[in-house]
C-alpha positions as CSV (number, residue, x, y, z in Angstrom):
1,M,155.4,97.1,-51.6
2,I,155.4,96.9,-47.7
3,Y,158.1,95.4,-46.6
4,K,157.9,92.7,-44.2
5,Q,160.9,92.6,-41.8
6,D,161.1,91.3,-38.2
7,L,162.2,94.7,-35.5
8,F,162.7,93.2,-32.7
9,K,161.7,91.4,-29.2
10,S,159.9,92.8,-26.4
11,N,159.4,91.6,-23.0
12,R,156.3,91.1,-23.6
13,Y,155.7,90.3,-27.8
14,N,157.7,89.4,-31.2
15,Y,157.0,92.5,-33.2
16,K,156.5,92.2,-37.0
17,I,155.0,94.1,-40.0
18,F,152.4,92.6,-41.3
19,Y,150.1,94.2,-43.4
20,N,147.2,93.7,-45.4
21,I,148.7,94.0,-48.9
22,P,145.7,94.5,-51.1
23,W,147.4,91.9,-54.1
24,E,148.3,89.5,-51.2
25,G,145.8,89.2,-49.0
26,W,145.3,89.4,-45.2
27,H,145.7,85.3,-44.7
28,K,148.4,85.7,-47.2
29,S,150.7,88.6,-45.6
30,N,149.9,87.2,-41.8
31,N,148.9,83.6,-42.0
32,L,150.3,83.6,-38.3
33,N,147.4,85.6,-37.6
34,Y,149.7,88.2,-35.5
35,R,148.0,90.8,-33.4
36,A,150.2,94.2,-32.7
37,R,149.5,95.8,-29.7
38,D,150.6,98.4,-27.0
39,G,154.1,97.6,-25.3
40,Y,157.6,98.1,-25.1
41,M,161.1,98.3,-27.2
42,Y,164.2,97.2,-25.6
43,P,167.1,100.4,-26.2
44,G,169.6,99.5,-29.0
45,D,170.5,100.6,-32.5
46,Y,167.6,100.0,-34.7
47,K,169.8,101.8,-37.6
48,G,170.6,98.9,-39.5
49,T,167.3,96.9,-38.8
50,L,165.5,99.7,-40.4
51,K,167.4,100.4,-43.2
52,N,166.6,100.4,-46.8
53,T,163.0,99.7,-45.7
54,A,160.3,101.6,-45.9
55,Y,160.0,102.7,-42.3
56,E,163.8,104.1,-42.3
57,D,162.2,107.6,-41.5
58,G,160.7,106.4,-38.2
59,T,164.5,105.5,-36.4
60,R,165.9,108.1,-35.0
61,I,161.6,108.4,-33.3
62,V,161.7,104.5,-32.6
63,E,165.6,104.3,-30.7
64,F,164.2,107.6,-28.7
65,L,160.8,106.1,-27.6
66,A,162.6,103.0,-26.7
67,A,165.4,105.1,-24.3
68,A,162.7,106.5,-23.3
69,G,160.8,103.7,-22.1
70,W,157.6,104.6,-23.8
71,K,154.3,102.0,-23.8
72,L,153.0,102.4,-27.6
73,N,151.8,100.3,-30.5
74,Y,154.9,100.4,-32.7
75,N,152.9,98.3,-35.7
76,R,151.1,101.6,-36.2
77,L,153.8,103.8,-35.4
78,L,155.6,102.2,-38.1
79,S,152.5,102.6,-40.1
80,G,152.4,106.3,-40.5
81,V,156.1,106.8,-41.1
82,Y,155.5,104.4,-44.2
83,Q,152.1,106.4,-44.5
84,V,152.2,109.9,-44.2
85,K,155.3,112.5,-45.1
86,G,156.5,113.9,-41.5
87,Y,154.6,111.7,-39.8
88,A,158.0,110.4,-37.8
89,E,159.2,114.7,-37.4
90,K,155.4,115.4,-36.2
91,I,155.6,112.0,-33.2
92,E,159.1,112.8,-32.6
93,Y,157.6,116.6,-31.4
94,L,155.1,115.4,-29.2
95,A,157.5,113.3,-27.8
96,K,160.2,115.8,-26.7
97,G,157.3,118.0,-26.0
98,R,156.1,116.1,-23.2
99,F,152.5,115.5,-24.6
100,R,152.4,111.9,-23.3
101,N,148.8,110.9,-23.3
102,L,148.3,113.0,-26.9
103,L,151.1,111.0,-28.0
104,R,149.2,107.2,-27.2
105,E,146.3,108.3,-28.9
106,T,147.6,109.7,-32.1
107,V,149.3,106.2,-32.7
108,A,146.4,104.6,-31.9
109,C,144.5,106.9,-34.4
110,T,147.1,105.9,-37.0
111,E,145.7,103.0,-39.5
112,Y,147.3,100.3,-41.1
113,P,148.5,100.6,-45.2
114,G,144.6,99.4,-47.1
115,W,142.1,101.7,-45.2
116,N,140.2,104.6,-46.1
117,M,143.1,107.2,-44.1
118,A,146.2,107.0,-42.3
119,Y,144.8,109.1,-39.7
120,Y,142.1,110.1,-38.3
121,G,142.7,112.2,-35.3
122,P,142.2,116.2,-34.9
123,L,145.9,116.9,-35.5
124,D,147.3,117.8,-39.2
125,I,149.9,115.2,-39.2
126,R,151.3,116.6,-42.6
127,A,151.2,120.5,-41.6
128,K,154.5,121.8,-41.6
129,N,154.6,123.6,-38.4
130,I,153.4,123.0,-34.7
131,N,150.1,125.9,-34.4
132,K,149.1,124.9,-37.9
133,M,149.3,120.5,-37.0
134,F,147.1,122.0,-34.1
135,Y,144.8,123.9,-35.8
136,I,145.6,126.5,-32.7
137,N,146.8,129.5,-33.3
138,D,147.4,130.4,-29.5
139,R,150.3,128.6,-27.9
140,Q,149.0,129.2,-25.0
141,K,146.2,126.9,-25.5
142,I,148.7,124.2,-27.2
143,N,150.8,124.6,-23.7
144,R,147.8,124.1,-21.8
145,I,147.2,120.6,-23.8
146,R,150.7,119.2,-22.5
147,D,150.7,120.8,-19.2
148,E,146.7,119.1,-19.0
149,N,148.3,115.7,-20.3
150,G,145.7,116.7,-22.7
151,G,144.1,113.9,-25.5
152,N,142.4,114.3,-28.4
153,E,139.2,115.6,-26.6
154,M,141.0,118.4,-25.2
155,V,142.9,119.3,-28.7
156,R,139.8,119.6,-29.7
157,W,138.6,121.8,-27.3
158,M,141.4,124.3,-27.5
159,Q,140.7,123.8,-31.3
160,Y,137.4,125.5,-30.3
161,S,138.2,127.8,-27.6
162,D,140.9,129.1,-30.4
163,E,138.1,129.5,-33.1
164,T,135.4,130.7,-31.2
165,G,137.6,133.2,-28.1
166,E,135.5,131.4,-25.8
167,K,138.0,130.8,-22.4
168,I,136.9,127.3,-21.0
169,P,138.1,127.2,-17.0
170,T,139.7,124.0,-15.6
171,E,136.6,123.1,-13.9
172,T,134.4,123.1,-17.4
173,L,136.9,121.3,-19.1
174,R,137.5,118.4,-16.5
175,W,133.8,118.3,-16.2
176,L,133.7,118.3,-20.4
177,L,136.2,115.6,-20.5
178,R,134.6,113.3,-17.6
179,C,131.3,113.9,-19.8
180,G,132.6,112.3,-22.8
181,L,131.6,115.9,-24.9
182,G,132.9,117.2,-27.7
183,P,132.7,120.1,-29.3
184,E,130.3,118.3,-32.2
185,D,127.9,118.3,-29.3
186,I,127.3,121.9,-28.9
187,R,128.4,123.8,-31.9
188,Y,125.3,123.3,-34.0
189,H,122.3,123.9,-31.1
190,A,123.8,124.2,-27.5
191,G,126.9,126.6,-27.9
192,K,124.8,128.8,-29.1
193,Y,123.2,130.3,-26.6
194,L,125.5,129.2,-23.7
195,S,129.4,129.1,-22.6
196,T,130.7,125.9,-21.9
197,T,130.6,127.0,-18.1
198,Q,127.1,128.2,-18.5
199,L,126.4,125.1,-20.1
200,M,128.1,122.8,-17.2
201,N,125.9,124.7,-15.0
202,Y,122.4,124.2,-16.8
203,I,123.5,120.7,-17.4
204,S,123.7,119.9,-14.2
205,R,120.5,121.9,-12.8
206,Q,118.5,119.8,-15.2
207,Q,119.6,116.4,-15.0
208,K,119.6,117.0,-10.8
209,E,116.3,118.2,-10.9
210,Q,114.4,117.2,-14.4
211,Y,116.4,114.3,-15.7
212,P,117.5,111.3,-12.5
213,G,119.3,109.1,-14.1
214,F,120.2,111.1,-17.5
215,T,123.6,111.3,-17.8
216,E,125.2,114.3,-18.8
217,E,125.4,113.5,-22.1
218,A,122.0,112.6,-22.4
219,V,120.7,115.6,-21.0
220,L,122.6,118.1,-23.8
221,E,120.8,115.7,-26.1
222,Q,117.7,116.5,-24.9
223,Y,118.5,120.7,-24.5
224,N,119.9,120.2,-28.3
225,D,116.8,118.4,-29.5
226,Y,114.0,121.1,-27.8
227,L,116.3,124.3,-29.1
228,S,115.9,122.7,-32.9
229,M,112.5,122.2,-32.2
230,C,112.2,125.9,-31.1
231,K,113.7,126.8,-34.3
232,A,111.5,125.2,-36.1
233,C,108.4,126.6,-34.7
234,N,109.5,130.2,-35.5
235,K,110.3,130.9,-31.5
236,N,112.3,133.7,-30.5
237,M,115.6,132.2,-30.7
238,Q,117.5,135.6,-28.6
239,D,114.4,135.5,-25.5
240,E,116.8,133.9,-22.1
241,L,113.3,132.4,-21.4
242,T,113.4,130.3,-24.7
243,Y,116.8,129.2,-25.1
244,R,117.4,128.2,-21.2
245,P,113.9,127.0,-20.0
246,R,113.2,127.2,-16.2
247,E,112.0,123.2,-16.1
248,L,114.1,121.7,-19.3
249,K,111.7,118.5,-19.4
250,R,108.4,120.5,-19.1
251,R,109.2,123.0,-21.9
252,H,110.6,120.0,-24.4
253,D,107.5,118.6,-23.7
254,E,105.8,121.1,-24.7
255,I,107.4,122.3,-27.7
256,V,106.9,118.0,-29.2
257,I,102.9,119.1,-29.6
258,D,104.2,122.5,-31.0
259,K,106.0,120.2,-33.7
260,Q,103.7,117.5,-33.8
261,Q,101.2,120.2,-35.1
262,M,103.2,122.4,-37.7
263,D,103.3,118.6,-39.2
264,I,100.2,118.2,-38.9
265,L,98.9,121.1,-40.2
266,K,101.2,120.7,-42.8
267,E,99.8,117.5,-44.0
268,M,96.5,118.8,-43.2
269,M,97.5,120.9,-46.5
270,A,98.2,118.3,-48.7
271,S,96.7,115.8,-51.0
272,Q,92.9,116.7,-50.3
273,A,91.3,115.9,-53.2
274,E,92.4,112.3,-52.1
275,R,91.1,112.2,-49.0
276,E,87.5,113.8,-50.4
277,Q,88.1,111.0,-52.9
278,Y,88.9,108.4,-50.0
279,A,86.1,109.8,-47.5
280,Q,83.1,109.5,-50.6
281,E,83.9,105.3,-51.2
282,M,83.4,105.1,-47.7
283,R,79.8,107.1,-47.7
284,E,78.6,105.4,-49.9
285,K,79.6,101.6,-48.6
286,Y,78.1,103.2,-45.3
287,P,75.2,105.2,-45.8
288,T,74.4,106.7,-42.3
289,A,77.6,106.6,-40.9
290,E,77.3,110.1,-41.6
291,Q,74.0,110.3,-39.4
292,T,74.6,108.5,-36.7
293,L,77.2,110.6,-35.8
294,H,74.8,113.5,-36.1
295,E,72.7,112.3,-33.8
296,I,75.1,111.3,-31.0
297,K,76.2,115.2,-31.1
298,E,74.9,117.1,-28.7
299,R,75.3,113.8,-26.1
300,Y,78.8,113.6,-26.3
301,E,80.9,116.7,-26.8
302,Y,82.1,118.0,-23.9
303,E,84.7,120.5,-22.9
304,N,86.0,121.8,-19.9
305,E,88.7,125.4,-19.6
306,E,91.8,123.4,-21.2
307,Y,90.2,120.6,-23.5
308,K,87.0,120.0,-25.8
309,I,85.3,116.7,-27.1
310,I,84.3,116.8,-30.9
311,V,82.1,114.8,-33.0
312,P,83.3,114.8,-36.1
313,E,80.9,116.6,-38.8
314,S,81.8,114.0,-42.2
315,L,83.8,111.0,-43.0
316,V,85.7,113.3,-44.5
317,D,86.7,115.3,-41.3
318,I,87.7,111.6,-39.9
319,V,89.6,111.1,-43.3
320,K,91.3,114.5,-42.5
321,E,92.5,113.5,-38.7
322,G,93.7,109.7,-39.3
323,R,95.8,111.3,-42.5
324,A,97.1,114.1,-40.0
325,L,98.2,112.0,-36.8
326,H,99.7,109.0,-39.0
327,H,97.3,106.5,-37.5
328,C,94.8,104.9,-38.7
329,A,91.6,105.7,-38.0
330,G,91.2,107.9,-41.8
331,S,92.4,104.7,-43.4
332,S,90.8,101.4,-42.1
333,E,87.6,100.8,-42.7
334,R,86.4,98.9,-39.6
335,Y,86.4,102.2,-38.0
336,F,83.7,103.4,-40.5
337,D,81.5,100.2,-40.0
338,R,81.3,100.1,-36.3
339,I,80.0,103.5,-36.5
340,E,77.9,102.4,-39.9
341,T,76.5,99.6,-36.7
342,R,76.8,102.1,-33.6
343,E,80.0,99.6,-32.5
344,T,81.7,102.1,-31.5
345,Y,82.6,105.7,-32.8
346,I,85.2,108.8,-33.6
347,C,85.5,111.9,-31.4
348,F,88.4,114.0,-31.4
349,L,90.1,115.8,-28.8
350,R,91.4,119.0,-28.7
351,R,93.0,121.7,-26.9
352,K,90.8,124.4,-26.5
353,E,93.5,126.9,-27.7
354,Q,93.9,125.5,-30.7
355,E,90.6,124.0,-31.6
356,G,91.6,124.0,-35.1
357,V,94.7,121.5,-34.6
358,P,94.2,117.3,-34.4
359,F,95.2,116.8,-31.0
360,Y,94.0,112.8,-29.9
361,T,91.8,110.2,-31.7
362,I,89.2,108.8,-29.2
363,E,87.2,105.5,-30.3
364,V,84.5,105.6,-27.6
365,E,82.0,102.8,-27.4
366,P,78.1,104.1,-26.6
367,S,78.6,103.3,-22.8
368,G,81.5,106.4,-22.9
369,T,83.8,103.1,-22.3
370,I,87.1,104.3,-24.0
371,R,88.6,102.0,-26.2
372,Q,91.5,103.5,-28.2
373,H,93.1,107.1,-27.8
374,R,96.1,107.4,-30.2
375,S,98.2,111.0,-31.2
376,Y,100.2,112.1,-33.7
377,M,102.6,109.0,-34.8
378,D,100.3,106.6,-31.9
379,E,102.5,108.4,-29.9
380,E,100.5,109.8,-26.5
381,P,101.8,113.6,-25.4
382,G,100.8,114.5,-22.2
383,I,98.6,111.2,-21.4
384,E,98.3,111.7,-17.4
385,Q,96.1,115.2,-18.3
386,I,94.1,113.6,-20.9
387,R,93.3,110.5,-19.1
388,D,91.9,113.0,-16.1
389,F,90.4,114.9,-19.0
390,L,88.9,111.8,-20.4
391,K,87.5,110.0,-16.9
392,E,85.7,113.8,-16.4
393,W,84.3,113.5,-19.5
394,Q,82.7,109.7,-19.2
395,R,81.7,110.6,-15.8
396,V,79.3,113.9,-17.8
397,L,78.1,111.2,-20.1
398,K,77.0,108.5,-18.1
399,K,74.3,110.9,-16.8
400,R,73.4,112.0,-20.7
401,L,73.0,108.1,-22.1
402,T,69.5,107.5,-23.5
403,K,68.3,103.8,-22.8
404,A,68.9,103.1,-27.0
405,D,72.9,104.0,-25.8
406,K,72.9,101.6,-22.5
407,E,70.9,98.9,-25.3
408,L,73.9,99.9,-28.0
409,A,76.6,99.7,-25.0
410,K,75.3,96.0,-24.6
411,I,76.1,94.4,-28.2
412,S,79.8,96.7,-28.2
413,K,81.0,94.8,-25.2
414,E,80.3,91.4,-26.6
415,K,81.8,92.5,-29.6
416,R,84.8,94.2,-28.0
417,N,85.2,90.6,-25.9
418,A,84.8,88.4,-29.0
419,N,87.5,91.1,-31.1
420,I,89.4,90.1,-28.0
421,E,89.2,86.5,-28.3
422,D,90.1,86.2,-31.6
423,L,93.3,88.4,-30.9
424,K,93.9,86.0,-28.0
425,A,93.7,82.9,-30.4
426,K,96.3,84.2,-33.3
427,N,98.7,85.5,-30.5
428,N,98.9,89.2,-31.6
429,T,100.3,90.3,-28.3
430,R,101.1,94.0,-29.7
431,V,97.7,94.8,-30.5
432,L,96.2,93.0,-27.3
433,Q,98.8,95.2,-25.0
434,G,97.9,98.4,-27.2
435,L,94.3,98.1,-26.7
436,A,94.8,97.1,-22.6
437,E,96.8,100.2,-22.2
438,D,94.2,102.6,-24.0
439,F,91.4,100.7,-22.2
440,M,89.2,102.9,-19.9
441,D,86.0,101.4,-18.8
442,A,83.3,104.0,-17.9
443,E,81.3,101.9,-15.4
444,E,84.4,101.2,-13.2
445,I,85.3,104.3,-13.6
446,E,82.2,105.8,-12.3
447,E,82.5,103.4,-9.5
448,L,85.9,104.7,-8.4
449,L,85.2,108.3,-9.0
450,E,81.6,107.5,-6.6
451,K,84.5,105.8,-3.9
452,A,86.5,108.7,-4.1
453,V,84.0,110.7,-3.1
């Protein structure tokens, strides 16, 4: 049973102990809806007040804190006295040891009865000695917490320092605390390759040069993400060029593509029979689609020193590409229907250094106008460079088009406009926005390029 008893009056609040008693409920035990908060206690003799209550062990520390003028949440403090054996002694040590900020945060981390745990801070409140309470063997680090008036986060960093043997300079420590970073933010990735001081300098430089407007925490998240993907891609993690790239953003974006391509290759190896079966069904339903692709192959394929446009050999290739990149080109019949009627064609854009790995899927009209370009999970890595290459391709393709291609282009344009009007009528803004972002009119691009020349 948790006793409810008037304790004292401060200069601002009436304090009472009101807890959520499981068999009574909060509304019954606190029907006046009292809310405890930080406040002061008048110095006095609390021995009689707390005698024969669940909080009697807290008498001495309450009297000490009241006399010293500490502002605290005394309800939480007495909750800890009630729930945790030895809690009052630990609070007394923190108070008399001048750990002012840590004491306040320790009390703030003490829950009221009825919660899953009584205390959720970094200290071991039940420990039998001070070193074990801090989880720190080096007493100098404990003294440093006091001297810096540190709180819970400084305790965590001193625990990290004691565990790893790394010395954390004051400037670095203050930077870590100011940025709101904890050991858990670096322990499994960044902290394996850089000291905290090296990390401070690296993150600060990347924030300035690569990620303006990002917080330090956000830049660190990018760095941890980069290291995680490097490891997944079996990069040499002992190479400083790998674990400490000069241009983090560029290298991060590159490794994203590498990781995606690993996932793509795994996907391509799976469910081969199912893809073959689906492609065969499409062949039977659209019998001239593959012949159409063969006919346009010579005109539509193109490459430069970096990228390459490939016309797929079969419908199986389109199914594999769509499934590997996780977009709808390989699983929606409308694309096969459009190839069959020569409304649009499907082409693959590949990086020449990895021609066998799907990168972008392009839906292009007979005129060379691009309706859609999609990469892995509908993302668009390196899109600015990709668009430059696509414009180059369109310009070359424009010179290769036959009279038949140009006639088909007129019909394709009419169907495209009709489709857009239908989407507008249905108020399908999401698809309309996606089409607008991808759309690249071959004629407009040709005119712009001629003006630029």
